[in-house]
N, C-alpha and C positions, 0 to 999 in steps of 0.2 A: 323214770318218773318223777324223782328228785327235779330233774329239769324242768319238767312241764309246769311244778307248782311257782307260783308267782307271788311273789311279796307283796302283801297288801301294804298300802300307802299307809304312813303313821300321821296319824292326825296329832295335831298339837294341843294340849290340853290348857284349858284356861283355869282361872280359880276356881275351885270347887269342883273340880273333873269335868267343867261342860267344856265341850270342843271349841275350840277358837275358829270362829270363820275369818277365812282367809279373803284379803281385798284382792278384787279383782286386778289384772296387771293393767298397769295404766298403757295409754297408746305409746306404739313405739316411736322413739324419735326420730324425726324425719332426717333423712340422710341428706337433704338438700337445702337444708335451711341456710338462709345467708347471711349473713352478718351484716347489721345495717351500720352505714358508715356515713356521717352527717356530711352534707355537701361544703365543700371549703366556700368561705366569705366570698362575694364579689370584689374585684381589683377596685382599687380607688381609682376615680375618675383622672384622666391624664388633664396637667396642667397645661395651659396653652402657653407656648413660648413667649418669654418677654422681651418686647423689643426694647433695644438700646436708647438711651437717650443720648441726642445728638447735642445735646448741651448741657451735658454733665460737668464732671470736674477735671475731665481728660484724663484720669486713670483706667486702665482695662483695655487700653487700645493698641498696647505694644505689639501684638501677635497679629494684627488686625492687617490685611491687606487689600487694596482697592485698585480698581483700573483708573488708569490715568483719565477716562473719559467719565467715569463717574465722579471723580476729585475736581475735575473740571466744572461739571453740573453743579456740583455742591458748592464749590466758590461762588458762582454767578448767583445761585440762590442767596448767598448771604449776603451779598449786596444788595439785595431786594431789602435785606433786613438791615442795611445799614452798619454791618458788623464792627467796622471801625470804631462807631462811638456807642454800640449797645452791646459789644462783647458776645452777641448772639450769632454764633458762628458754627459751622460742622466740625465737632471737635474730631470725629475718627478721619475727617480728611488730611491731619495734619499729624507729625510725629510728635510724641510727647516733648522731646527734647528739641523740637524745631528752633532754627535761629532766627529770630525776628529784628529787623535794622530798620532805622529812618535817618534821616539827615541830623537828628539829636544824639544817635548812638546805636548801640546793638546789645541784644541779651540772647539768652536762650530760655526756653521753657513755656509750654503752651498755657500752664495757669497764671503765669504773670502777664502774658499778652491779654489774655481774656480780663484781668482784673483791671489791667491799665486802660483797656477800652472802655471799661464799664464805668470806672471813675472819671474819665475824660467827659463820657456822655452825661454824669450827673451834673455837668456843670452848662449843659445845652439846654437850652429853652426850645428851639426848635433845630431840627436840620435834615438835610437831603442830600443824600449821595447816589450816585447813579453811575453806571457802567457804561462807558461811551465806546468802548472799542475793546477787540479781544483778540490775542495773537499766540500762535503757538508755534514754539521752535522744537529743537530735537530735544533739547534737555531742560525746555523753561516754558512756561507761559506768562505772557505780558497781559495786565487788565489795566487799561485807562480808564481814569475816573475823574468824576467834577464833584465838588463837595461845597456846601455852603451851610451855614448854621447862624443863630443867634444864641449867644451865650448869656446867662440867667444873671450877670452882674449887673448893677443897679444902674450902668450906663448902657447896657444892651448891645454890646459891640457885637457886629457882623463879621465873620470870616468867611473869605469866599478863595477857593484854590483849585486847582487842575494839578493831576499828576498820574502816576502808574506805578503800578507794583509788579514784581518778578515774583513767580512763583516756581521754584526748583522742587524737583521729584526726587523721592530715593529710588534708587534701583530696583530695590528688593520689594519694598512695601507699596512703592508707587503714590505714597502719600507725600504732601508739601514738606521738605525737611528746611526749607529757607525761604523767608518771606521779606523782601525788600522794598519798601516804599520809597518812593522819590516824588518830591515837591516841584512843581514847577513855580513855585513862590520862595523867593528868598526868605530865609529865617527873620532877617529884620522887618520884611514887608508884613509878615505874620504878626509880629510884635506891636506892630503900628496898629495894624487891625484891631487888635486885643484893646487898645489903650484909647481907640477913638470911638467917642461916643457916637450910636446911631441916630438917624433923622429923628426915630420917634421920642429920643430923649430931649431934643431941641424944639420938638412940636409942644411937649408937656412944659417946657419953660415958657 
């Protein structure tokens, strides 16, 4: 009989002996509640690849390789820009320590050659350079050219000459490693042209 007697629930009393009301149980926590993770920010836009400037200062091309056909095409384009007197040449077609030679001497360094060409061009009022013939050999190519100009001296001398340039190619990089100029006019004849006043000066007199 004792086992049949159920214990009455104990009611908590508040102040003054008044039974305290129990708050209804809250809703059961959802077991499938997902943790909200903010979406990652979008990746930055890809930058367009920068093209190398062919007419830069000559640095940074030490590891470049070019096919011989591309180098030759670049040289022919440089003739259109009269690179002998403008210094506007495709630098990546040459080794940085390329050797440059002409009847007056020789030196090494692409920067120096570009500077020399630009300095000479600053002395000219007008100039014209044309590639007249191109020859390819096993270890080099030869470009034949014709050049004339009016120098900006007060007596406006006119220089006119023909010649050819030998371009030797590096076996590994394919670029020009030696640039040798040959002028078909003797040095003394060029000097005479420099000191001879042009017809324009005589007409002004």
